[in-house]
C-alpha positions as CSV (number, residue, x, y, z in Angstrom):
1,X,10.0,44.2,0.0
2,X,8.7,41.7,2.5
3,X,6.6,38.9,1.3
4,X,3.3,39.3,3.1
5,X,1.5,36.4,1.5
6,X,0.1,34.1,4.1
7,X,1.9,30.8,4.4
8,X,0.2,27.5,3.6
9,X,0.5,24.7,6.2
10,X,0.3,21.0,6.2
11,X,-1.6,19.6,9.1
12,X,-0.9,16.2,10.7
13,X,-0.9,14.0,13.8
14,X,2.6,13.4,15.3
15,X,3.2,11.6,18.6
16,X,-0.6,11.4,18.9
17,X,-1.0,15.2,18.8
18,X,-2.2,17.6,16.1
19,X,0.7,19.5,14.5
20,X,1.4,21.6,11.4
21,X,4.3,22.6,9.2
22,X,4.6,25.5,6.8
23,X,5.2,24.8,3.1
24,X,8.6,26.4,2.3
25,X,9.8,27.2,-1.2
26,X,12.4,29.3,-2.8
27,X,14.8,31.2,-0.5
28,X,12.7,30.0,2.6
29,X,13.3,26.3,1.8
30,X,15.5,24.3,4.1
31,X,18.0,21.5,3.2
32,X,16.0,18.3,3.4
33,X,15.4,15.0,1.6
34,X,13.7,14.8,-1.8
35,X,13.7,11.0,-2.2
36,X,13.7,7.9,0.0
37,X,17.1,6.3,0.2
38,X,17.6,2.6,-0.8
39,X,19.8,0.4,1.4
40,X,21.0,-3.1,0.5
41,X,20.3,-5.1,3.7
42,X,22.0,-8.4,2.7
43,X,25.2,-7.5,4.7
44,X,23.2,-7.7,8.0
45,X,23.3,-11.5,7.5
46,X,27.0,-11.6,6.9
47,X,29.4,-13.3,9.4
48,X,31.6,-10.3,9.2
49,X,30.9,-7.7,11.9
50,X,32.6,-5.0,9.8
51,X,30.2,-5.7,7.0
52,X,27.3,-5.5,9.4
53,X,28.6,-2.2,10.7
54,X,28.8,-0.7,7.3
55,X,25.2,-1.3,6.5
56,X,24.3,-0.1,10.1
57,X,26.0,3.2,9.3
58,X,23.8,3.7,6.2
59,X,20.7,2.8,8.2
60,X,21.7,5.2,11.0
61,X,22.2,8.0,8.5
62,X,18.8,7.4,6.9
63,X,17.1,7.3,10.3
64,X,18.7,10.6,11.4
65,X,18.1,12.5,8.2
66,X,14.9,11.1,6.7
67,X,13.3,8.6,9.1
68,X,12.5,6.3,6.1
69,X,14.4,4.0,3.8
70,X,13.8,1.2,1.4
71,X,15.1,-2.1,2.7
72,X,16.5,-4.0,-0.4
73,X,17.5,-7.7,-0.4
74,X,15.8,-8.2,3.0
75,X,15.7,-12.0,2.7
76,X,11.9,-12.6,3.2
77,X,10.7,-15.1,0.6
78,X,9.0,-13.6,-2.4
79,X,6.7,-16.7,-2.5
80,X,5.6,-16.0,1.1
81,X,5.0,-12.3,0.3
82,X,2.9,-13.0,-2.8
83,X,1.0,-15.7,-1.0
84,X,0.1,-13.2,1.7
85,X,-1.1,-10.7,-0.8
86,X,-3.3,-13.2,-2.6
87,X,-4.9,-14.3,0.6
88,X,-5.5,-10.7,1.8
89,X,-7.0,-9.6,-1.5
90,X,-9.3,-12.6,-1.6
91,X,-10.3,-12.0,2.0
92,X,-11.2,-8.3,1.5
93,X,-13.3,-9.2,-1.6
94,X,-15.8,-11.0,0.6
95,X,-19.2,-9.5,1.6
96,X,-19.0,-7.1,4.5
97,X,-21.1,-9.3,6.8
98,X,-18.5,-12.1,6.5
99,X,-15.7,-9.8,7.4
100,X,-17.6,-8.3,10.3
101,X,-17.5,-11.6,12.1
102,X,-14.1,-10.4,13.4
103,X,-15.1,-6.8,14.0
104,X,-12.3,-5.0,15.9
105,X,-14.8,-3.4,18.2
106,X,-15.5,-6.7,19.9
107,X,-11.8,-7.3,20.8
108,X,-10.1,-5.4,23.6
109,X,-6.7,-5.9,22.0
110,X,-7.8,-4.0,18.9
111,X,-7.3,-7.0,16.6
112,X,-9.6,-8.1,13.8
113,X,-11.5,-6.3,11.0
114,X,-11.7,-2.6,10.7
115,X,-14.3,-1.4,8.1
116,X,-13.9,1.6,5.8
117,X,-13.9,5.0,7.5
118,X,-13.5,3.6,11.0
119,X,-10.6,5.9,11.8
120,X,-10.2,9.6,11.0
121,X,-6.8,11.1,11.4
122,X,-7.7,14.2,9.4
123,X,-10.8,15.9,10.8
124,X,-11.3,17.7,7.4
125,X,-12.2,14.4,5.7
126,X,-15.0,11.9,6.1
127,X,-12.5,9.4,7.5
128,X,-9.7,7.2,6.4
129,X,-10.7,5.5,3.2
130,X,-9.3,2.1,4.0
131,X,-10.3,-1.3,5.5
132,X,-8.0,-3.3,7.6
133,X,-7.4,-6.7,9.2
134,X,-5.0,-6.7,12.2
135,X,-3.2,-9.5,14.0
136,X,-0.3,-9.6,16.3
137,X,1.7,-11.6,18.8
138,X,-0.5,-14.0,20.8
139,X,0.7,-16.6,23.3
140,X,-2.3,-18.7,22.5
141,X,-1.4,-19.0,18.8
142,X,1.3,-21.7,18.2
143,X,2.4,-19.8,15.1
144,X,3.4,-16.9,17.2
145,X,6.3,-19.1,18.6
146,X,6.0,-17.7,22.1
147,X,8.8,-19.2,24.2
148,X,7.6,-21.6,26.9
149,X,9.0,-19.6,29.8
150,X,7.6,-16.4,28.5
151,X,4.2,-18.0,27.9
152,X,4.2,-19.4,31.5
153,X,5.1,-15.9,32.8
154,X,2.3,-14.3,30.9
155,X,-0.3,-16.8,32.0
156,X,0.7,-16.6,35.6
157,X,0.6,-12.8,35.5
158,X,-2.7,-12.7,33.5
159,X,-4.7,-15.9,34.4
160,X,-7.8,-14.4,32.8
161,X,-6.1,-13.6,29.5
162,X,-8.0,-14.5,26.4
163,X,-6.6,-15.0,22.9
164,X,-5.6,-11.6,21.4
165,X,-6.2,-12.4,17.8
166,X,-9.6,-12.9,16.1
167,X,-9.6,-15.5,13.4
168,X,-12.6,-15.9,11.0
169,X,-14.6,-19.1,11.6
170,X,-17.2,-19.0,8.8
171,X,-15.9,-21.7,6.5
172,X,-15.4,-19.7,3.3
173,X,-12.3,-20.5,1.1
174,X,-11.0,-17.0,1.7
175,X,-11.4,-17.3,5.5
176,X,-9.7,-20.7,5.5
177,X,-6.7,-19.5,3.5
178,X,-6.1,-16.3,5.5
179,X,-4.5,-17.6,8.7
180,X,-1.7,-19.8,7.2
181,X,-0.9,-17.2,4.6
182,X,-0.6,-14.2,6.9
183,X,1.1,-16.1,9.7
184,X,3.6,-17.5,7.2
185,X,4.4,-13.9,6.3
186,X,4.3,-12.7,10.0
187,X,6.9,-15.3,11.1
188,X,9.4,-14.3,8.4
189,X,8.9,-10.7,9.2
190,X,9.6,-11.3,12.9
191,X,12.9,-12.9,12.0
192,X,13.9,-10.1,9.7
193,X,12.8,-7.4,12.2
194,X,15.0,-9.0,14.9
195,X,18.0,-8.9,12.6
196,X,17.2,-5.3,11.8
197,X,16.9,-4.5,15.5
198,X,20.5,-5.6,15.9
199,X,21.4,-3.3,13.0
200,X,19.7,-0.4,14.8
201,X,21.8,-1.1,17.9
202,X,25.0,-0.9,15.9
203,X,23.8,2.3,14.2
204,X,23.4,3.8,17.7
205,X,27.0,2.8,18.6
206,X,25.7,0.1,21.0
207,X,26.6,-3.6,21.3
208,X,24.8,-5.6,18.6
209,X,22.7,-7.5,21.2
210,X,21.7,-4.4,23.2
211,X,18.0,-4.8,22.6
212,X,17.9,-8.7,22.6
213,X,16.7,-9.1,26.2
214,X,13.6,-6.9,25.6
215,X,12.6,-8.6,22.4
216,X,12.1,-12.3,23.4
217,X,8.4,-12.1,22.5
218,X,8.1,-8.7,20.8
219,X,4.9,-6.8,20.4
220,X,4.3,-7.0,16.7
221,X,1.1,-5.8,15.1
222,X,0.6,-6.6,11.4
223,X,-2.2,-4.8,9.5
224,X,-3.4,-6.0,6.1
225,X,-4.8,-3.0,4.3
226,X,-7.1,-2.3,1.3
227,X,-7.3,1.2,0.0
228,X,-10.0,1.8,-2.7
229,X,-9.3,4.5,-5.2
230,X,-10.5,7.8,-3.7
231,X,-13.9,9.1,-4.8
232,X,-13.7,12.8,-3.7
233,X,-11.0,15.5,-3.7
234,X,-11.1,15.6,0.0
235,X,-10.7,11.9,0.5
236,X,-7.5,10.4,1.9
237,X,-6.5,6.8,2.4
238,X,-5.0,7.5,5.8
239,X,-4.5,11.0,7.2
240,X,-1.0,12.5,7.8
241,X,0.5,10.9,10.9
242,X,3.5,9.3,12.6
243,X,3.6,5.7,13.7
244,X,3.8,4.8,17.4
245,X,5.9,1.6,17.0
246,X,9.7,1.2,17.3
247,X,9.8,0.8,13.5
248,X,7.5,-0.2,10.7
249,X,8.1,-2.4,7.7
250,X,5.7,-1.8,4.9
251,X,5.3,-4.2,1.9
252,X,3.4,-2.5,-0.9
253,X,1.7,-4.4,-3.7
254,X,3.0,-3.3,-7.1
255,X,-0.5,-3.6,-8.5
256,X,-1.0,0.1,-7.5
257,X,1.7,2.6,-8.8
258,X,1.7,5.0,-5.9
259,X,0.0,5.9,-2.6
260,X,2.5,6.3,0.3
261,X,3.9,9.9,0.7
262,X,6.4,11.2,3.2
263,X,6.6,14.8,4.5
264,X,9.9,16.6,4.4
265,X,11.1,19.6,6.4
266,X,9.7,22.0,3.8
267,X,6.2,20.6,4.0
268,X,6.5,18.9,0.7
269,X,5.1,15.4,0.1
270,X,7.8,13.0,-1.3
271,X,6.4,9.9,-3.0
272,X,7.5,6.4,-1.8
273,X,6.1,4.2,-4.6
274,X,6.2,0.4,-4.4
275,X,9.5,-1.0,-5.5
276,X,9.6,-4.7,-6.2
277,X,11.2,-6.9,-3.5
278,X,11.6,-4.1,-1.0
279,X,10.1,-3.0,2.3
280,X,9.7,0.6,3.2
281,X,11.1,1.0,6.7
282,X,10.3,3.9,8.9
283,X,11.1,5.0,12.5
284,X,8.2,5.2,14.9
285,X,7.5,7.6,17.8
286,X,8.6,5.0,20.4
287,X,12.1,4.7,18.9
288,X,12.3,8.5,18.5
289,X,11.7,8.8,22.2
290,X,14.1,6.0,23.1
291,X,16.8,7.7,21.0
292,X,16.1,11.1,22.5
293,X,15.2,12.4,19.1
294,X,18.3,11.1,17.3
295,X,16.2,8.9,15.0
296,X,13.3,10.7,13.3
297,X,9.7,9.6,13.3
298,X,8.6,11.2,10.1
299,X,5.0,12.2,9.1
300,X,3.5,10.2,6.2
301,X,0.1,9.5,4.6
302,X,-1.6,7.5,1.9
303,X,-3.3,9.1,-1.0
304,X,-4.8,6.8,-3.7
305,X,-6.0,8.7,-6.7
306,X,-4.7,6.1,-9.2
307,X,-8.0,4.4,-10.1
308,X,-6.5,1.1,-8.9
309,X,-7.1,-0.8,-5.7
310,X,-4.1,-0.5,-3.3
311,X,-3.0,-3.2,-0.9
312,X,-0.2,-3.0,1.6
313,X,0.9,-5.0,4.7
314,X,2.6,-2.9,7.3
315,X,4.4,-4.7,10.1
316,X,4.8,-2.8,13.4
317,X,7.7,-3.9,15.7
318,X,8.2,-3.1,19.3
319,X,9.7,-4.7,22.4
320,X,8.0,-7.2,24.8
321,X,4.7,-5.9,26.2
322,X,6.0,-6.0,29.8
323,X,9.4,-4.4,29.0
324,X,10.7,-1.1,30.0
325,X,13.0,0.6,27.5
326,X,15.5,3.1,28.8
327,X,16.7,5.9,26.6
328,X,19.7,4.6,24.7
329,X,23.0,5.5,26.5
330,X,24.7,6.8,23.4
331,X,21.8,9.3,22.9
332,X,21.8,10.8,26.3
333,X,23.0,14.3,27.2
334,X,25.3,14.5,30.3
335,X,23.5,15.4,33.4
336,X,20.0,15.1,32.0
337,X,17.5,12.7,33.5
338,X,15.4,10.4,31.3
339,X,12.3,8.4,32.2
340,X,12.1,4.8,31.0
341,X,9.3,3.9,28.5
342,X,6.8,1.3,29.6
343,X,5.9,-0.6,26.4
344,X,2.5,-2.0,27.2
345,X,1.0,1.2,28.7
346,X,2.5,3.3,25.9
347,X,1.0,1.3,23.1
348,X,-2.4,0.8,24.7
349,X,-2.8,4.5,25.0
350,X,-1.7,5.3,21.5
351,X,-3.8,2.6,19.8
352,X,-6.9,3.6,21.8
353,X,-6.4,7.3,20.9
354,X,-6.4,6.4,17.2
355,X,-9.7,4.5,17.5
356,X,-12.4,6.6,19.1
357,X,-15.2,4.3,17.8
358,X,-13.8,1.3,19.7
359,X,-15.4,0.7,23.1
360,X,-12.0,1.1,24.7
361,X,-11.0,3.9,22.4
362,X,-10.5,7.5,23.4
363,X,-11.1,10.9,21.8
364,X,-8.5,13.6,21.4
365,X,-10.5,15.7,23.8
366,X,-10.4,12.9,26.5
367,X,-6.7,12.3,25.9
368,X,-5.9,16.0,26.3
369,X,-8.1,16.2,29.4
370,X,-6.2,13.2,31.0
371,X,-2.9,14.7,30.2
372,X,-3.9,18.1,31.6
373,X,-5.1,16.4,34.7
374,X,-1.8,14.6,35.2
375,X,0.0,18.0,34.7
376,X,-2.2,19.7,37.3
377,X,-1.6,16.8,39.7
378,X,2.2,16.9,39.2
379,X,2.2,20.7,39.7
380,X,0.2,20.3,43.0
381,X,2.7,17.7,44.2
382,X,5.6,20.0,43.4
383,X,4.0,22.9,45.2
384,X,3.3,20.7,48.2
385,X,6.9,19.5,48.2
386,X,8.2,23.1,48.2
387,X,5.7,24.1,50.9
């Protein structure tokens, strides 16, 4: 007899679009991952190319089959990590009016403080139950280590450019401790991410320095996050989504036993709990597109029903803002044409789409309308060309 029971679905946002996946069990279930692999990253710092290739093969396998892995022995100082978490936890504990000095809605680069429920990836919830503080690459900040020639080029092209980051100025102890702590962490993360980018190149059967020229001053957003324990059954820390970066490195505080969950092909949520001295690394939509789908940008969410406060610091890595990234040669199908990806335009659109409450944000309806308009315009051009 046929099973006529209606299927249950998991709903999410992937590539900036709503999507859904049926929950498959029993004979309907597909082969898929049931845990997040752990990879020892220490060989990426080896002088031996063969050793670096071995770990690249493991990374490539994880990116193709799961889209997530734990980066073990990453080399970022534990002292730096714990210092960042202390500073972040103290900063979030301040009164709301102090934090709102750096309200993200007053910054066109989407940097600064984002209060609870500011975003809503799942329309069936009251919003994402998290607060955030975001910084990123900024040629005005000496800690960003922008090369002189790159800074000169940016200033020449954008003479009216203002600082991208918002730093708190009210002289509280937590405000004063924030910048040195998070920038100390940021700098070490940039160094590790650059080494990992070379590992990705090897994993894609490309020369190790393949991406170096488009990552001289990479676009890196770092978001410090605080997730209170959820109050209602319908609450979610952040709704199911994919990231829009090349890749993300998430450091999770071990003070909260769980939270991050990853969606497998059967629509089952797989836990990715905090593991000491590791980062959770995941592929983003940009890298999925740049690899023509070879690397997977996998849906994930945060659910905090532990009764504990959860803190995490995701670091989002992408090429230079003015770079164009072609689809990787080893991922192309013969005879098929591929359009290059323009980094700045891509990320501005994706960030704005996720923040409808920001003055420069967009709504899903507006995004769809813009895309439909482009499709109509392209169709008219094609018809005119044929005529």
